[in-house]
C-alpha positions in Angstrom: 231.7 65.0 176.2 229.2 62.2 175.5 227.8 62.5 179.1 227.3 66.3 178.7 225.4 65.8 175.5 223.1 63.4 177.1 222.3 65.7 180.0 221.7 68.6 177.7 219.3 66.7 175.5 217.5 65.5 178.6 217.1 69.0 179.9 215.8 70.2 176.5 213.3 67.4 176.4 212.1 68.2 179.9 211.6 71.9 179.1 209.7 71.0 175.8 207.4 68.7 177.7 206.6 71.4 180.3 205.8 74.0 177.7 203.7 71.6 175.7 201.6 70.5 178.7 200.8 74.1 179.6 200.6 75.9 176.3 196.8 76.0 176.1 196.3 78.1 179.3 199.7 79.8 179.8 199.7 83.4 181.2 202.7 85.6 181.8 204.1 85.4 185.4 203.1 88.2 187.7 205.5 89.9 190.1 203.3 89.3 193.1 205.2 91.6 195.4 205.3 94.7 193.2 201.7 94.3 192.1 200.6 95.2 195.6 203.3 97.7 196.4 202.3 101.1 197.8 204.6 103.7 196.3 203.2 106.8 198.1 201.1 107.7 201.1 200.2 111.0 202.6 197.3 112.8 204.4 195.0 115.2 202.7 195.3 118.9 203.5 193.3 119.9 206.6 194.4 123.1 208.3 191.8 122.6 211.0 193.8 119.6 212.1 197.4 120.9 211.4 198.8 123.4 209.0 200.5 121.7 206.1 199.3 118.3 207.1 199.7 117.2 203.5 203.5 117.7 203.7 204.1 115.2 206.5 206.5 112.6 205.4 205.5 108.9 205.7 207.9 106.0 205.3 206.8 102.8 203.6 208.4 99.6 204.7 207.4 97.1 201.9 209.2 94.2 203.6 207.3 94.4 206.8 204.1 96.0 205.5 204.3 99.2 207.6 203.5 102.8 206.7 204.3 105.4 209.4 205.6 108.9 210.0 208.9 108.4 211.7 208.9 112.0 213.1 205.8 112.1 215.2 203.2 114.9 214.7 203.1 117.7 217.3 201.7 117.0 220.8 197.9 117.3 220.8 197.3 116.7 217.0 193.9 115.1 216.5 194.0 112.0 214.3 190.4 110.7 214.5 189.3 112.2 211.2 192.0 112.1 208.6 191.8 111.4 204.9 194.6 109.3 203.5 195.9 109.5 199.9 197.3 106.2 198.7 198.9 105.2 195.5 199.7 101.7 194.4 202.4 100.8 191.8 200.2 98.7 189.6 196.7 99.7 190.8 194.4 97.5 192.8 191.2 95.6 192.3 190.3 96.0 196.0 191.5 98.2 198.8 189.9 98.3 202.2 190.8 100.3 205.3 189.9 98.8 208.7 190.3 100.6 212.1 189.0 100.4 215.6 186.8 103.0 217.3 187.1 104.1 220.9 185.0 101.1 222.0 187.2 98.6 220.1 184.7 97.9 217.4 186.0 97.5 213.8 185.0 99.9 211.0 185.8 99.1 207.4 185.8 101.5 204.4 186.2 100.7 200.7 189.0 103.0 199.6 188.4 102.5 195.9 184.8 103.7 196.1 185.1 106.1 199.0 188.6 107.6 198.8 187.6 110.8 200.6 186.1 109.2 203.7 187.8 110.1 206.9 189.6 107.4 208.8 190.2 107.2 212.6 193.9 106.7 213.4 193.6 107.6 217.1 193.1 104.1 218.4 196.0 102.3 217.0 197.2 101.2 213.5 194.8 101.1 210.6 195.0 98.0 208.3 195.1 98.5 204.6 194.3 95.3 202.6 195.3 95.4 198.9 194.4 93.0 196.1 196.2 93.3 192.8 194.4 94.0 189.5 194.7 90.4 188.5 193.4 89.2 191.9 196.4 86.9 192.3 198.2 88.9 195.0 197.1 90.3 198.4 199.0 92.3 201.0 198.2 93.9 204.3 199.8 97.1 205.5 199.7 98.5 209.0 199.4 102.3 208.9 200.4 104.4 211.9 199.9 108.1 212.3 202.2 108.9 215.3 201.7 111.8 217.6 204.2 112.9 220.2 203.0 111.9 223.7 204.7 115.0 225.2 205.4 118.5 224.0 208.6 117.8 222.0 210.2 121.2 222.4 209.4 121.8 226.0 212.1 121.9 228.7 211.6 118.9 230.9 212.3 119.3 234.6 211.3 115.8 235.7 210.7 115.6 239.4 212.4 112.2 239.2 215.5 114.0 237.9 216.4 115.5 241.2 219.3 114.8 243.6 220.7 116.3 246.8 223.8 118.4 246.5 227.0 116.3 246.7 228.3 117.0 250.2 229.2 115.3 253.4 226.9 117.7 255.4 223.4 116.7 256.2 222.2 120.3 256.1 224.6 122.5 254.1 224.0 126.2 254.4 226.0 127.5 251.4 227.2 126.2 248.1 228.8 127.2 244.9 229.7 124.9 241.9 232.4 125.7 239.3 233.9 124.0 236.3 237.5 123.6 235.2 238.9 122.0 232.1 238.9 118.5 233.7 236.3 118.5 236.5 233.3 120.1 238.2 233.7 121.1 241.8 230.9 121.7 244.3 232.0 123.6 247.5 229.6 123.4 250.4 229.7 124.7 253.9 227.6 124.0 257.1 228.6 127.3 258.5 231.9 126.3 260.1 233.6 123.7 257.9 233.9 123.1 254.1 233.4 120.1 251.9 234.7 119.8 248.3 233.0 117.4 245.9 234.4 116.7 242.5 233.6 114.6 239.5 234.3 114.6 235.7 230.6 114.4 235.0 227.5 114.9 237.2 225.6 112.4 235.1 227.5 109.5 236.9 226.3 110.7 240.3 229.7 109.6 241.6 231.5 112.3 243.5 234.8 112.4 245.4 234.1 114.1 248.7 236.8 115.6 251.0 237.0 118.1 253.8 239.0 121.1 252.9 240.5 124.0 254.8 239.9 127.4 253.3 241.6 130.7 254.1 240.1 132.6 257.0 237.1 134.7 256.0 236.6 132.8 252.7 233.5 133.9 250.7 232.0 130.8 249.2 230.0 132.9 246.7 233.2 134.1 245.1 234.4 130.5 244.4 235.5 130.4 240.7 236.9 127.8 238.4 239.6 128.4 235.7 241.2 126.1 233.2 243.5 124.4 235.8 243.0 126.5 238.9 240.4 127.4 241.5 240.1 130.9 243.0 238.3 132.4 246.0 238.2 135.7 247.9 238.9 135.6 251.6 238.9 138.8 253.7 239.3 140.8 250.4 242.4 138.8 249.3 242.5 136.6 246.1 243.6 133.0 246.8 244.4 130.3 244.3 244.5 126.5 244.4 246.0 124.2 241.8 245.3 120.9 243.6 241.5 120.9 243.6 241.1 123.0 246.8 243.4 120.9 249.0 245.7 123.9 249.5 245.5 127.7 248.8 248.0 130.4 248.3 247.6 134.2 248.6 248.1 135.9 245.2 248.8 139.2 246.8 245.8 140.7 245.0 243.2 142.7 247.0 239.8 142.4 245.3 236.1 143.0 246.2 234.5 140.8 243.5 235.4 138.1 241.0 233.7 138.4 237.7 235.0 135.3 235.9 237.9 133.1 234.9 239.8 133.8 231.8 242.1 131.0 230.6 243.8 129.9 233.8 243.6 133.4 235.4 240.8 135.5 237.0 239.2 138.8 236.4 237.6 140.9 239.1 236.8 144.3 240.5 238.6 146.4 243.1 237.6 149.6 244.7 240.5 152.1 245.0 240.5 155.7 246.3 239.8 156.9 242.8 237.0 154.6 242.0 236.2 151.1 240.8 238.8 149.2 238.7 238.8 146.1 236.6 241.7 143.9 237.7 243.1 140.6 236.4 245.4 138.0 237.6 248.2 137.0 236.9 248.7 139.9 234.5 247.8 142.4 237.2 246.3 144.6 234.5 244.2 147.5 235.9 241.7 149.6 234.1 238.8 151.9 235.2 235.5 150.1 235.1 233.1 151.5 232.5 230.2 153.6 233.7 227.2 151.5 234.9 229.1 148.2 235.1 228.0 146.1 238.1 230.4 145.5 240.9 228.6 142.6 242.7 225.8 140.1 242.2 226.8 139.3 238.6 225.5 136.2 237.0 227.3 133.0 236.3 229.5 133.7 233.2 229.4 132.1 229.8 232.4 131.8 227.4 232.1 131.8 223.7 233.9 132.8 220.5 232.7 134.7 217.5 233.6 133.1 214.1 235.8 136.1 213.2 237.2 136.7 216.7 240.8 136.0 217.5 240.1 135.6 221.2 237.3 134.0 223.2 234.8 136.2 225.0 233.2 135.9 228.4 229.9 137.5 229.3 227.7 138.0 232.3 224.1 139.3 232.7 222.7 141.7 235.4 224.2 142.4 238.8 224.3 145.3 241.3 225.9 148.6 240.3 228.0 150.8 242.5 225.0 153.0 243.2 223.0 150.1 244.5 220.6 149.7 241.5 220.2 146.5 239.5 221.5 146.1 236.0 219.5 144.5 233.1 222.5 144.6 230.7 224.9 142.1 229.3 228.6 142.8 229.7 231.3 141.0 227.7 235.1 140.8 228.2 237.6 139.9 225.4 240.8 139.5 227.6 241.5 143.2 228.0 238.3 145.3 227.8 234.8 145.2 229.2 231.9 146.4 227.1 228.1 146.7 227.5 226.9 144.8 224.5 223.1 145.1 225.2 220.8 146.1 222.4 217.6 144.7 224.1 218.4 144.1 227.7 216.4 142.1 230.2 213.0 143.6 231.0 214.3 144.6 234.5 217.5 144.6 236.5 218.3 141.3 238.2 221.2 140.1 240.3 222.6 136.6 240.9 221.1 135.1 237.8 222.0 131.7 236.3 223.2 131.7 232.7 223.9 128.6 230.6 224.4 127.9 226.9 221.9 125.5 225.5 219.6 124.9 222.5 216.1 125.5 221.2 214.3 123.8 218.2 212.4 125.6 215.5 210.0 123.9 213.2 209.1 125.6 209.8 205.8 125.3 208.0 206.8 122.0 206.3 207.9 120.4 209.5 211.6 120.7 209.0 213.2 121.0 212.5 216.4 122.9 213.1 218.5 123.2 216.3 219.6 126.7 217.3 222.3 127.5 219.9 221.1 130.0 222.5 221.8 131.4 226.0 219.3 130.8 228.8 219.1 133.1 231.7 216.9 132.4 234.7 216.6 132.9 238.4 218.0 135.9 240.2 216.3 138.6 242.2 215.4 142.3 241.5 216.2 143.3 245.1 212.6 142.6 246.3 211.4 139.4 244.8 212.8 136.4 242.9 212.6 136.1 239.1 210.7 133.1 237.9 211.0 133.7 234.2 213.4 132.1 231.7 214.9 134.5 229.1 216.5 133.5 225.8 219.2 135.2 223.6 220.3 133.8 220.3 223.0 136.5 219.7 225.4 136.1 222.6 223.3 138.2 225.0 222.8 141.3 222.9 219.1 140.8 222.7 216.9 139.1 225.4 213.3 138.0 225.2 211.2 135.9 227.5 211.2 132.3 226.4 208.0 130.5 225.2 205.8 128.8 227.7 207.5 125.5 226.8 210.8 126.8 228.1 209.6 128.2 231.5 210.2 126.6 234.8 207.4 124.2 236.0 205.6 125.1 239.2 207.5 122.6 241.3 210.9 124.1 240.5 211.2 127.2 242.8 212.5 130.5 241.6 216.0 130.8 243.0 219.0 133.1 243.1 222.7 132.2 243.0 222.4 128.8 241.3 225.0 127.5 238.9 224.2 125.5 235.8 226.4 123.4 233.4 225.7 121.3 230.4 226.9 117.7 230.1 225.9 114.9 227.7 224.5 111.6 228.7 224.3 108.4 226.7 220.7 107.2 226.2 219.6 103.9 224.8 216.4 101.9 224.3 217.3 100.2 227.5 217.6 103.4 229.5 215.0 104.6 231.9 216.6 104.3 235.3 218.1 106.9 237.5 218.5 110.2 235.7 217.5 108.7 232.3 213.8 108.9 231.8 212.6 109.5 228.3 210.0 108.9 225.6 210.9 106.6 222.7 210.0 108.0 219.3 209.4 105.9 216.3 212.2 105.3 213.8 212.6 103.6 210.5 213.5 99.9 211.0 216.9 98.7 209.8 217.2 96.6 206.6 214.0 97.7 205.0 213.3 99.1 201.5 211.4 102.4 201.6 209.2 104.4 199.3 207.7 107.6 200.5 205.7 110.7 199.3 207.1 112.4 197.4 209.1 109.7 195.6 212.0 109.3 198.1 213.8 106.4 199.6 216.1 106.1 202.5 217.7 103.3 204.5 218.9 103.2 208.1 221.0 101.3 210.5 219.8 100.4 213.9 220.2 103.0 216.6 221.3 101.5 219.9 222.3 104.7 221.8 222.7 108.4 221.3 223.9 111.5 223.2 221.5 113.9 224.9 222.7 117.2 226.5 221.4 118.0 230.0 221.5 121.1 232.1 222.5 120.4 235.7 221.4 123.2 238.1 223.2 123.3 241.5 221.8 124.8 244.7 220.4 128.3 244.6 218.9 130.3 247.5 215.4 131.2 248.4 214.1 134.7 249.1 215.0 134.4 252.8 218.6 133.4 251.9 218.3 129.7 252.8 220.0 127.2 250.6 218.1 124.8 248.3 220.0 121.5 248.8 219.1 120.3 245.3 220.7 119.3 242.0 218.1 119.5 239.2 218.6 118.0 235.7 216.7 119.2 232.7 216.7 119.0 228.9 214.4 119.6 225.9 212.2 116.7 225.4 213.2 116.2 221.7 216.8 115.4 222.7 215.5 112.2 224.5 213.8 110.8 221.5 215.6 108.0 219.6 217.1 109.7 216.6 215.7 109.2 213.1 218.6 108.4 210.7 
């Protein structure tokens, strides 16, 4: 107890001496960090640069002294004459902005006296130097106005994202690729023999190749994948394989065309003495085809399910009708009945199109981006020339319209018929950039920082090491002269390849 009393008295004496020595010039302590804290940053309205420019969100990293828009501005936005609006928590006695011009020369502006001056953000970060009202604290901020280097919502068909078809033939003459519940199969032929390639994902570029024997007269264009089976027509007979194409059994069905798989079965068309019939296996159900329904050249099918539907649906687009004319309509099947669901069909009839479910992005007038599920239809032929347009439907094929210029095929991707497309996800990371994985890295908010933005809003993030990006894989296709394109293209929307902002 005596020892504790002595320590306490000594501490009290020391504090008293400190106060006494400093009492004549004592000033309250200043929170140096908060006195130079920027609590909001935005850009002034300027519709000549970008509509609703003043609503662009900027993140403020007080720890590292960074101010930046994590979601970059649209491709092509000019940033050489922008007016910043800056607010500091406690005010400032001095605030200067320094930037480089195109020649690398520094330009400095006094923000306090010239707050409406334009600033050039196009040549790298702009430095904001703040001095607190008391003059005791200073802090530098690096301000970045980021602009996408590419058109973010364009479909990217990189010429680097191209492979040969998976096959053992040096010059395959025919191909068709199908999907089951567990794998994707590419069947190729050199005109006499057949090769079956299989993988669980084409992103790996690792395929199991084997020579297979098909029934005599097999039509490679009829090759179809179901849940756990493969189907093909040979000399008008429907054959089935349950071992990946190693062996085939005759189902006893006589068909002229396969429309699609449904579950583990198949649905097709047969021409009887009294007209065309819709037929299915293994149920053997037979109904008369609706008037105007195509009987050959139908597109790749797409399966989907309405929120209120009890059964999944399958649809195809276009095809050749029994009278030889081309259809522009969408036909859907619910497991028992076919129906023409077109409200606004394709602009013209097309056969052998490629249809694949994918996404588009829409940005509203305050830069909020939403992802929308759509169907893409491209390729095909109207009977005289190939189709080089990409069409989009956001209502299960009921209404079609030509996609924006950002979604159209580039010049180096040829218009083709009878190609198949499937969507698989790939894992991207900041270390990607080899093989298939070529992408632009977008800015993101750094982990572990404290943020204040305009309007008053804060958010924290964790580091993003990897993310999933969906890709369309397009197999083969034929040219106008009927020759095969020995290619496997890969494409996605640019925005999917950007590192996510969390």
